[in-house]
Backbone as a chain_set.jsonl record, in Angstrom:
{"seq": "XXXXXXXXXXXXXXXXXXXXXXXXXXXXXXXXXXXXXXXXXXXXXXXXXXXXXXXXXXXXXXXXXXXXXXXXXXXXXXXXXXXXXXXXXXXXXXXXXXXXXXXXXXXXXXXXXXXXX", "coords": {"N": [[43.224, -23.936, -58.356], [43.587, -20.82, -59.251], [41.212, -19.752, -58.461], [41.317, -19.523, -55.189], [43.315, -18.15, -55.7], [42.586, -15.865, -56.36], [40.727, -15.207, -54.808], [42.63, -14.998, -52.32], [43.341, -12.419, -53.548], [41.172, -10.387, -53.384], [40.717, -10.926, -50.444], [43.036, -9.66, -50.468], [42.677, -6.977, -51.047], [41.039, -6.181, -49.353], [41.716, -5.978, -46.953], [42.909, -3.73, -47.163], [40.877, -1.712, -47.698], [39.463, -2.124, -45.706], [40.488, -1.7, -43.641], [40.083, 2.549, -41.311], [39.57, 5.088, -43.451], [39.753, 7.164, -43.052], [40.136, 9.351, -40.052], [39.762, 11.633, -37.039], [40.832, 11.687, -33.45], [40.444, 12.622, -30.762], [43.03, 14.724, -28.311], [45.326, 13.327, -26.75], [48.229, 12.646, -26.508], [50.64, 10.428, -27.927], [50.182, 7.486, -29.202], [51.944, 3.856, -28.519], [53.708, 1.961, -30.715], [52.744, -0.563, -30.53], [50.111, -0.247, -29.542], [48.959, 0.652, -31.283], [49.007, -0.88, -33.598], [47.557, -3.018, -32.383], [44.946, -2.249, -32.703], [44.463, -1.777, -34.799], [44.441, -4.556, -35.703], [42.483, -5.074, -34.546], [40.099, -3.859, -36.113], [39.816, -5.045, -38.215], [40.062, -7.405, -38.056], [37.07, -7.201, -36.724], [36.118, -6.32, -38.49], [35.602, -9.052, -40.413], [38.241, -9.202, -41.356], [39.97, -11.591, -40.048], [42.229, -13.633, -37.746], [41.577, -16.477, -38.749], [40.104, -16.404, -41.029], [41.398, -15.172, -42.52], [44.291, -17.33, -42.745], [42.605, -19.835, -44.106], [42.263, -17.922, -47.037], [44.616, -17.947, -47.543], [46.7, -16.978, -46.46], [49.072, -16.739, -44.055], [49.08, -16.084, -40.219], [51.563, -15.105, -40.091], [52.888, -13.817, -41.824], [50.317, -11.912, -41.944], [50.741, -10.582, -40.058], [52.811, -9.741, -40.725], [52.378, -7.368, -42.796], [50.346, -5.514, -40.529], [52.859, -4.8, -39.149], [54.195, -3.293, -41.296], [52.702, -1.575, -41.776], [51.958, 0.022, -39.819], [54.708, 0.852, -39.062], [54.989, 2.411, -41.622], [53.473, 4.538, -41.041], [53.823, 5.424, -38.666], [55.291, 7.69, -38.144], [54.48, 9.794, -40.333], [52.085, 11.001, -39.533], [49.605, 12.362, -37.461], [49.332, 11.969, -34.699], [46.589, 12.028, -33.507], [45.045, 10.91, -35.427], [47.016, 8.304, -35.011], [45.704, 7.614, -32.734], [42.84, 7.136, -32.856], [43.372, 5.073, -34.382], [44.662, 3.066, -32.732], [42.078, 3.157, -30.812], [40.849, 0.854, -31.954], [39.095, 2.717, -33.268], [37.165, 3.012, -35.969], [35.061, 4.577, -37.166], [36.097, 6.9, -36.955], [36.864, 10.085, -38.962], [39.521, 10.948, -40.884], [41.622, 12.916, -40.93], [42.235, 15.066, -44.288], [45.471, 15.463, -44.01], [46.461, 13.572, -43.751], [44.357, 10.912, -44.806], [45.691, 10.117, -46.95], [48.165, 9.275, -46.744], [47.773, 7.052, -45.23], [46.948, 5.334, -47.007], [48.409, 5.095, -49.259], [50.886, 3.808, -47.415], [49.318, 1.406, -46.605], [49.281, 0.333, -49.528], [51.106, -0.016, -50.36], [52.804, -1.846, -48.438], [51.162, -4.343, -48.631], [51.987, -4.791, -51.629], [54.623, -4.848, -51.078], [54.893, -6.845, -49.846], [54.175, -9.112, -51.655], [50.976, -9.792, -51.209]], "CA": [[43.781, -22.974, -57.895], [43.185, -19.528, -59.775], [39.844, -19.458, -57.809], [42.059, -19.331, -54.446], [44.218, -16.628, -55.764], [41.255, -14.22, -56.878], [40.301, -15.155, -53.192], [43.586, -14.439, -51.952], [43.46, -11.347, -54.175], [39.572, -10.396, -52.66], [40.882, -9.965, -49.109], [43.802, -8.138, -49.788], [42.029, -6.244, -51.014], [39.834, -6.106, -48.3], [42.579, -5.336, -46.231], [43.561, -2.686, -47.41], [39.872, -1.191, -47.179], [37.694, -2.095, -43.904], [40.909, 0.197, -42.119], [39.193, 3.108, -41.349], [40.219, 5.56, -44.52], [39.846, 9.168, -41.677], [40.264, 9.405, -38.388], [40.164, 12.053, -36.01], [40.511, 11.819, -32.47], [40.585, 13.963, -29.321], [44.335, 13.879, -28.105], [45.309, 12.543, -25.731], [49.522, 12.047, -26.634], [50.784, 9.499, -28.949], [50.256, 5.525, -28.523], [52.711, 3.121, -28.654], [52.921, 1.091, -32.387], [51.967, -1.699, -30.565], [48.812, -0.453, -29.307], [48.405, 1.074, -32.968], [48.631, -2.478, -34.248], [46.225, -3.577, -31.573], [44.013, -1.314, -32.016], [44.279, -2.548, -35.877], [44.041, -6.013, -35.412], [40.894, -5.182, -33.445], [39.254, -3.334, -36.667], [40.68, -5.878, -39.019], [38.778, -9.052, -36.983], [35.486, -7.183, -36.025], [35.503, -6.282, -39.984], [35.388, -10.502, -40.781], [39.35, -10.266, -41.615], [40.468, -12.101, -38.419], [43.27, -15.06, -38.419], [41.299, -17.776, -39.554], [40.089, -16.648, -42.428], [43.095, -14.951, -43.637], [44.322, -18.68, -42.931], [41.797, -20.166, -44.814], [42.328, -17.637, -47.903], [46.204, -18.29, -47.83], [47.414, -15.628, -45.515], [49.065, -17.176, -42.2], [49.317, -15.429, -38.882], [53.358, -14.176, -39.998], [52.515, -12.547, -42.914], [49.532, -10.751, -41.27], [51.873, -9.52, -38.85], [54.051, -8.693, -41.426], [51.647, -6.841, -43.089], [50.305, -4.955, -39.679], [53.812, -3.334, -38.649], [53.841, -2.348, -41.842], [51.622, -0.49, -42.487], [52.617, 0.838, -38.25], [55.928, 1.809, -39.22], [55.345, 3.413, -42.253], [52.455, 5.703, -40.318], [54.242, 6.178, -37.27], [56.163, 9.056, -37.569], [54.012, 10.478, -40.613], [50.548, 11.072, -39.306], [49.052, 13.372, -36.302], [48.82, 11.593, -33.075], [45.143, 11.505, -33.483], [45.162, 8.852, -36.398], [47.276, 6.743, -34.722], [45.163, 6.718, -31.429], [41.575, 6.67, -32.996], [43.673, 3.044, -34.754], [44.942, 2.424, -31.486], [41.743, 2.599, -29.774], [40.173, 0.727, -32.805], [37.652, 3.336, -34.099], [36.55, 2.451, -37.111], [33.861, 5.081, -37.866], [36.396, 8.283, -37.235], [37.154, 10.339, -40.0], [40.347, 10.851, -41.448], [42.25, 14.374, -41.977], [42.37, 15.207, -45.254], [46.251, 15.465, -44.92], [46.478, 12.132, -43.219], [44.025, 9.714, -45.573], [46.326, 9.653, -48.356], [49.475, 8.362, -46.361], [47.198, 5.666, -44.707], [46.202, 4.789, -48.458], [50.267, 4.273, -49.383], [50.575, 2.816, -46.53], [48.763, 0.591, -47.185], [49.102, -0.089, -50.413], [52.872, -0.243, -50.312], [52.987, -2.643, -47.722], [50.092, -4.941, -49.522], [53.14, -4.532, -52.849], [56.088, -4.495, -50.863], [54.887, -8.62, -49.037], [53.969, -10.051, -51.806], [49.94, -10.75, -51.684]], "C": [[43.769, -21.739, -58.521], [41.739, -19.286, -58.885], [40.655, -19.203, -56.166], [42.855, -18.023, -54.761], [43.75, -15.71, -55.866], [41.055, -13.899, -55.31], [41.463, -14.393, -52.527], [43.642, -12.913, -52.136], [42.311, -10.093, -53.464], [40.03, -9.16, -51.269], [41.468, -9.813, -48.956], [43.322, -7.284, -50.139], [41.36, -4.957, -49.733], [40.198, -4.975, -46.993], [43.129, -3.453, -45.992], [41.761, -1.105, -46.948], [39.191, -1.364, -46.137], [39.362, -1.603, -43.03], [40.4, 1.106, -42.368], [39.655, 4.1, -42.99], [39.909, 7.111, -43.689], [39.764, 8.385, -40.158], [40.453, 10.495, -37.858], [40.194, 12.309, -34.883], [40.338, 12.605, -31.212], [41.976, 13.438, -28.609], [44.517, 13.497, -27.046], [47.187, 11.855, -26.114], [48.943, 10.789, -27.493], [50.956, 7.753, -28.312], [51.199, 4.918, -28.961], [52.934, 2.651, -29.903], [52.221, -0.052, -31.719], [50.66, -1.656, -30.233], [47.861, 0.232, -30.523], [47.881, -0.268, -33.358], [47.206, -2.897, -33.252], [45.327, -3.535, -32.322], [43.427, -1.758, -33.688], [43.52, -3.821, -36.206], [42.395, -6.215, -35.5], [39.582, -4.567, -34.97], [38.989, -4.249, -37.635], [39.21, -7.554, -38.836], [37.279, -8.348, -37.276], [34.66, -6.897, -37.644], [35.177, -7.918, -40.571], [37.223, -11.003, -41.56], [40.484, -11.016, -40.673], [41.643, -13.392, -38.987], [42.902, -16.012, -39.053], [40.59, -17.381, -41.209], [40.88, -15.887, -43.435], [43.717, -16.086, -44.122], [43.887, -18.853, -44.124], [41.792, -19.595, -46.515], [43.8, -17.505, -48.41], [47.38, -17.502, -47.428], [47.653, -15.594, -44.41], [49.296, -16.074, -41.616], [51.225, -14.39, -39.625], [53.361, -13.089, -41.089], [51.758, -11.411, -42.446], [50.133, -9.623, -40.693], [52.791, -8.463, -39.182], [53.346, -7.241, -41.776], [50.778, -5.156, -41.54], [51.305, -3.843, -39.166], [54.59, -3.291, -39.86], [53.489, -1.34, -42.114], [52.277, 1.072, -40.816], [53.57, 1.48, -38.36], [55.713, 2.802, -40.012], [54.487, 4.291, -41.568], [52.658, 5.869, -39.455], [54.586, 7.443, -36.721], [55.306, 10.03, -38.927], [52.552, 10.722, -40.296], [50.427, 11.299, -38.169], [49.104, 11.551, -35.503], [47.446, 11.506, -32.56], [44.959, 10.353, -34.504], [45.436, 7.704, -35.463], [46.31, 6.498, -33.43], [43.793, 6.439, -31.845], [42.136, 5.242, -33.753], [43.775, 2.276, -33.746], [43.923, 2.183, -30.561], [40.447, 1.666, -31.129], [38.864, 1.479, -33.237], [37.53, 3.689, -35.119], [36.193, 3.224, -38.435], [34.189, 6.742, -37.477], [36.894, 8.874, -38.084], [38.668, 10.646, -39.747], [40.546, 12.294, -41.9], [42.408, 13.703, -43.325], [44.231, 15.268, -45.686], [46.713, 13.904, -44.695], [45.873, 10.244, -44.17], [45.109, 9.026, -46.39], [47.869, 8.65, -48.2], [48.782, 7.319, -45.807], [46.815, 4.976, -46.308], [47.417, 4.288, -48.582], [50.795, 3.704, -48.579], [50.538, 1.111, -47.022], [48.805, -0.319, -48.237], [51.148, -0.7, -50.857], [53.037, -1.641, -49.492], [52.24, -3.726, -48.238], [50.675, -5.715, -51.212], [54.291, -6.12, -52.388], [56.26, -6.836, -50.317], [54.16, -8.99, -49.875], [52.664, -10.337, -51.915], [49.197, -10.112, -52.403]], "O": [[44.491, -21.258, -57.648], [41.434, -18.093, -58.9], [40.319, -18.035, -55.968], [42.918, -17.037, -54.027], [44.265, -14.638, -55.549], [41.16, -12.821, -54.724], [41.285, -13.221, -52.194], [43.912, -12.165, -51.196], [42.74, -9.0, -53.094], [39.95, -7.957, -51.019], [41.719, -9.599, -47.77], [43.511, -6.36, -49.348], [41.289, -3.759, -49.46], [39.681, -4.015, -46.422], [43.467, -2.587, -45.185], [41.721, -0.093, -46.248], [38.291, -0.608, -45.771], [39.31, -1.193, -41.871], [39.986, 1.154, -43.527], [40.24, 3.312, -43.733], [40.0, 8.13, -44.374], [39.457, 7.344, -39.578], [41.635, 10.771, -38.062], [39.566, 13.352, -34.702], [39.646, 13.575, -31.521], [42.196, 12.257, -28.341], [43.538, 13.328, -26.32], [47.368, 10.646, -25.974], [47.83, 10.317, -27.726], [51.568, 7.172, -27.415], [51.553, 5.373, -30.049], [51.97, 3.069, -30.543], [51.202, -0.515, -32.23], [49.93, -2.625, -30.441], [46.642, 0.319, -30.668], [46.717, -0.662, -33.427], [46.041, -2.998, -33.634], [44.778, -4.559, -32.727], [42.241, -2.025, -33.881], [42.437, -4.039, -36.748], [41.565, -6.932, -36.059], [38.382, -4.822, -34.863], [37.809, -4.303, -37.981], [38.23, -8.168, -39.257], [36.445, -8.915, -37.981], [33.492, -7.056, -38.0], [34.243, -7.872, -41.372], [37.595, -12.083, -42.018], [41.704, -10.875, -40.749], [41.833, -13.872, -40.104], [43.628, -16.534, -39.899], [40.655, -18.05, -42.241], [40.978, -15.944, -44.66], [43.881, -16.27, -45.328], [44.39, -18.336, -45.121], [41.441, -20.412, -47.366], [44.103, -17.034, -49.506], [48.531, -17.399, -47.852], [47.053, -14.898, -43.59], [49.678, -15.085, -42.241], [51.641, -13.246, -39.445], [53.73, -11.915, -41.129], [52.172, -10.252, -42.442], [50.092, -8.395, -40.762], [53.266, -7.41, -38.758], [53.643, -6.192, -41.204], [50.811, -3.966, -41.853], [51.077, -2.671, -38.868], [55.8, -3.244, -39.639], [53.983, -0.346, -42.647], [52.693, 2.23, -40.805], [53.611, 2.624, -37.909], [55.996, 3.949, -39.668], [55.18, 5.307, -41.509], [51.829, 6.57, -38.876], [54.415, 8.043, -35.66], [55.411, 11.226, -38.654], [51.842, 10.496, -41.276], [51.08, 10.543, -37.45], [48.917, 10.403, -35.905], [47.136, 11.04, -31.463], [44.771, 9.153, -34.3], [44.775, 6.714, -35.146], [46.109, 5.341, -33.063], [43.325, 5.456, -31.27], [41.358, 4.289, -33.728], [43.274, 1.158, -33.619], [44.127, 1.409, -29.626], [39.253, 1.959, -31.075], [37.796, 0.926, -33.499], [37.801, 4.868, -35.345], [36.449, 3.102, -39.633], [33.36, 7.65, -37.525], [37.874, 8.193, -38.382], [39.104, 10.625, -38.596], [39.969, 12.842, -42.839], [42.602, 12.52, -43.605], [44.637, 15.199, -46.846], [47.284, 13.237, -45.558], [46.407, 9.136, -44.229], [45.365, 7.827, -46.497], [48.431, 7.835, -48.931], [49.468, 6.311, -45.978], [46.305, 3.855, -46.304], [47.672, 3.173, -48.129], [51.418, 2.754, -49.052], [51.24, 0.209, -47.478], [48.49, -1.503, -48.114], [51.868, -1.508, -51.443], [53.481, -2.572, -50.163], [53.158, -4.531, -48.397], [50.172, -6.666, -51.81], [54.586, -7.254, -52.764], [57.161, -7.67, -50.409], [53.115, -9.398, -49.366], [52.544, -11.244, -52.739], [48.235, -10.661, -52.94]]}, "num_chains": 1, "name": "protein.A"}
C-alpha cells in the first residue's frame, strides 16, 4: 500500500513538472480552453503521463480530466495569450515568460492539492 502511495505521489509531482515551465509563442489570438487542455494532454502523454500510466498509478481518467480542467481554469485569464497558445500547441520546448512561470507553477500545485492528489 505504501509503495502505491509513493508511486502515486511521484506521478503527481511529475504532472506538475512535465508541463513546460516557460512558454513564449508567436501571437495568433487566444486559443479556446479546450485547445489549451488538449495541448496539455498531448504534452503529458509525450512525457509518459498518459491515461494508462496514470490509471496504473491510481489516478483515474476522471481525476486527470479534473486536473487539466482546473489548471486551464486557473491559467486562462491570468497568463498571456502567447503562453496559452504554446500550451494549446503542445510546445513543451517553448520558454515561458517570467511573469507567467510562477502563475503556471502555482496553478499546477493548487490543482494537485485541491484535487487531493
